FIVEX-597205 format. One record per residue: residue number from 1; residue in one letter; chain; x, y, z of N, C-alpha, C in turn. Coordinates in steps of 0.001 Angstrom, whole numbers, plus 500000, padded with zeros to 6 digits. Example, Ala and Ser with C-alpha at 12.3 -4.5 7.8 and 13.67 -1.06 7.14 Angstrom:
BEGIN
  seq  type  mol  n.east  n.north    n.up  ca.east  ca.north   ca.up  c.east  c.north    c.up
    1     A    A  513190   494310  507800   512300    495500  507800  513200   496700  507800
    2     S    A  512850   497750  507080   513670    498940  507140  512900   500030  507870
***
This chain:
BEGIN
  seq  type  mol  n.east  n.north    n.up  ca.east  ca.north   ca.up  c.east  c.north    c.up
    1     X    A  304583   726539  832205   304103    726734  830839  304179   725723  830814
    2     X    A  303031   724767  829806   303125    723948  829066  304030   724041  826936
    3     X    A  305011   722725  827552   305411    721983  826166  304656   721866  825510
    4     X    A  304375   721822  823880   303800    721509  823314  304779   719898  822137
    5     X    A  303809   719095  821863   304666    717993  821564  304739   717915  820192
    6     X    A  305358   718758  819518   305412    718559  818579  306634   718216  817352
    7     X    A  307625   718295  818764   309026    718132  818496  308696   716421  818768
    8     X    A  308690   715934  819348   308598    714821  819796  307500   713891  818574
    9     X    A  306297   714279  817752   306046    713387  817215  306480   713667  815780
   10     X    A  307224   714683  815228   308351    714845  814198  309147   713913  813737
   11     X    A  309899   713885  815349   310606    713070  815633  309946   710762  815972
   12     X    A  308816   711067  816294   308907    709478  816069  308245   709179  814592
   13     X    A  306998   710184  813993   306596    709887  812305  308592   709592  811799
   14     X    A  309403   710313  812215   310579    710291  810867  310922   708993  811479
   15     X    A  311245   708579  813037   311829    707159  813102  311061   705985  813352
   16     X    A  309914   706654  812600   308548    705174  811813  309445   705314  810235
   17     X    A  309189   705798  809767   309526    705803  808572  311082   705076  808109
   18     X    A  311792   705503  808580   313224    705025  808675  313396   703513  808561
   19     X    A  312834   703162  810075   312053    701683  810226  311526   701089  809646
   20     X    A  310294   701078  808889   309381    700902  808042  310588   700479  807025
   21     X    A  311756   701805  806460   311866    701995  804989  313469   700719  805324
   22     X    A  313580   700603  806550   314814    699654  806216  314065   698423  806914
   23     X    A  313173   698146  807171   312323    696356  806551  312473   696423  804636
   24     X    A  311487   697752  804583   311350    697026  803854  312576   697215  802302
   25     X    A  313857   697372  802988   314712    698027  802547  315135   699869  801148
   26     X    A  314140   700360  801861   313980    701619  801124  313853   702336  801901
   27     X    A  315085   702899  802753   315569    703394  804254  314867   705170  803361
   28     X    A  315935   705669  802003   315874    707125  802009  313689   707315  801923
   29     X    A  313519   706507  801230   312571    706768  800702  310983   706520  801734
   30     X    A  311411   705890  803039   310622    705704  804334  310810   706431  804625
   31     X    A  312021   707806  805095   312696    708725  805747  311305   710165  805398
   32     X    A  311865   709777  803651   311010    711160  803517  309523   710870  803671
   33     X    A  308827   709914  803663   307197    709460  803981  307077   709820  805256
   34     X    A  307997   709922  806623   308084    710069  808246  308239   711524  808123
   35     X    A  309021   712008  807199   309200    713047  807427  308340   714285  806562
   36     X    A  307645   713600  805129   306413    714138  805495  305067   714279  806046
   37     X    A  304918   712686  806522   303828    712669  807463  303891   713767  809064
   38     X    A  305220   713182  809559   305897    714486  810857  305075   715866  810186
   39     X    A  305567   716693  809690   305571    717838  808693  303851   718000  809104
   40     X    A  303319   717467  808692   301889    717193  808506  300759   717411  810255
   41     X    A  301499   716036  810602   301123    716020  812324  301409   717147  812667
   42     X    A  302366   717915  812645   303287    719255  812920  301648   720287  812921
   43     X    A  301955   720345  811585   300722    721137  811252  299344   721563  811588
   44     X    A  298903   719570  812237   297644    719598  812532  297308   720515  814854
   45     X    A  298919   719647  814414   298873    720597  816026  299005   721473  816546
   46     X    A  300205   722334  815909   299811    723904  815890  298329   724504  815762
   47     X    A  297727   723796  814754   296196    724445  813710  295468   723982  815346
   48     X    A  295466   723189  815972   294689    722730  816370  294989   723912  817894
   49     X    A  295679   723916  818174   296518    724660  819514  296191   725744  819689
   50     X    A  296524   726470  818104   295571    727750  818157  297378   728758  817688
***
């Protein structure tokens, strides 16, 4: 049984947003943007996999 990478994609976007937010001094904003992108990426993966 193959596992879907949805959780890893979400986590990756979340940490990427946190890191960018940390660099720009706006961790909360970066986290929310990362979460939004992560949820969109998860939806795309689910739609493609059926």
